[in-house]
N, C-alpha and C positions, 0 to 999 in steps of 0.2 A: 639676265641669267635668273635663275626664281627659285627662291630661299623655301623651299617644300618642309623645312625642319626635321620634325619626327617621323613625318607620312609613313604610312606603312610601302610593303616596297610594291603592295598593286597598285598604291597609286602613282608612288615614283617610276614606274615603267610608263605611266604616259608623259614622257615628256614632252613640254612646256606647254603644260596646266598650270593654271593659275590656281591656288587653292585655299578657300576660305575657310580653317581650323577652326572657327566657333568665334576664338579672341580676334587679335589685333587681324587684320588684313596685309599681308604683304605682298611687294611684287617689287619685282625688280628691271628697270630698263638698263642697257649697257650701251653707252656713246662712247666712239673714240674717235680723235682726235685723227686722220687722214693717213698723218707719217708720225702719231706717237710712237715709242718705241717703247719695251718692255724695260729698260731701263729709267724711264723717263714716266712709268707705270711705278714705280716702287718708290720714288725718291722725295716727294710730300703730297698729302691731301689736302683741301680744303673743303671743309665742314659748312651746314647751313648756318649756324650762328657767325662763322669767319665771310660767307659771302656775304650775309644781311650787313655787318660791321662792312666791306665793301661799298655796298649801295649809299650806306649813311657817309662815308666818308665822301665818294663822291658821286651823288647822286646826278641822274639827268635831269630828269621830272619833279622827283618827288622830295617832297622839302619834310615832312615829320621826323621825330626822335628817333633813335635805335629802339626803344622798346612801345613806340608806336606800333614801329614796323615789324616789328616782331610781333603784336598782336594781331595785324591785319593779317599777315600768314597764317595765322593759328587761325583767325576767322575763316580764310581762304580754301585749311584743309579739311577743316571740320563743312565748309559747306560744299566742297566736293565727297565730302565722304556720303554727306546725306544723298544727294545724285544717286552715289554708288546704291546705295541704301534701295532706291527707286530704281534701278536697273536700267541710270539715265545714264550715257556716255557724258564728259566735261571737254569744249573744245578751248585746248588751252593757248589762248592769247599769241598765235601767231607761229609759238612754239610746238606743239604738236596735238595731239588729242588722246586723252583717256576714253579709248572704246569699251563699250561691254561685253566680254566673252563668256558665250553659254557654253559647258564643257557636261557633258556627260560620262559616269565612269560606271558601268552596270546599271546598279539604281540609286547610284549617288548621281546629284546633279549641283551645279557650281557656276554660280555668277560672279565673275573678277574683272576689275579695271586690268588693260593692257594699253601703255604709253605708244603710241604711234608716230614716231619724230617724223617732223613737215620738212618734205622737200627743201621749200628755200630758207628753211633754217640752218636746214644741213649746211646748205651751199654758201650762204652768208658767214660759216663760223667754222667750216671746214671739218665737217663731220660729218661721220657714219652711223648707223643702228645695224651693228654686227648680228641683230638675229635675222631670218629669211620672214619677204614679207607674205606669211600664206594664211595670216586669220584675218577673218573679216569680223566687224562689229556684227553683235546679235539683235544692239535695240540703236535708239536715235542718239544722239550729244548735243545737248545744249552749249548756248553762250555763258560766260561766267555772271551771275545776278550781281554787277556789282553795290546795287544798291541794297540788297541785301547782306553782304557782304559789309557795308559800310555799318549799317544797322548790327549787326552782331559784331564788329568792333569796337564797334561804341559802348555794347552792352560788356567789353570785358576791358576797354579804359575807364570808364565811368565819366565820360563826356562827348560831345558831339564829335563823332570823325563823319566826313562828309563822303558821297561818293566821289569826288574828283580826285582827292585823298588819295584815294584806294586804289582808283585805278592807276594812278601815277606810280606808286609806292611796285604794284605789282608789274605793271609794265617796265620797270625799271629791274625788279628779280629777274624777270625774264631774259631782259636784255644783259644783263650780269651772267644769268647759267650759261647762256649762248658765247660770253668773253671769257670767262672763265675755262671751259672745258676747249676752247682753243686755245688756251695759254697755255705750251708747251712747257714753265716752267713752275705749273700749280702740280702735274700729277693728276694723280686721281682727285674726282670731284665729287661729294659724294653729297648730294640733297635730300633730305627729309621731307618727304610730305603728310608724315604721322603712319595714312595705311598704307606704306610701301615705300621706298630710296629708290632715287633715280644715280645710277653710278657712271 
């Protein structure tokens, strides 16, 4: 599902088109547990801050404190947005891929990311993406630049944060996203990527 906000009827008529309205880019990817019911969906919710708290409390690889964990995520999403601005997609650490999509509506042209869930990740956590697999990427996608994100995190924190710390933290976050989405008791999981939300 895509949040098109206050777009005109002409734009809304083009179903599935993600649009950059000139302020903040919004994109949603809806994942569902294979057996999740409507009742479970409305029962509880897990947001980004709660997810980071879970990673901090029970890390698999990372050893940074919660504040640094949050800064790493902030640096990561900022770096992702820079790639989108350059019309590049991002390979999301085994979870899937933010592919760049190119749409033309009349005289209007749009470049926006769309998230494609990795089949292996979906199988591992019992998930499926409800959207039809009809879109193709309009540009290349790049691997996450851990060194650059470490540099950006260092600038945000005010002390050196090395590449290995960043990689461990991001991999833990991705693992926890999968585990949380697979947990029936958590209901809806909403992850804020700043440039959009994964629901």
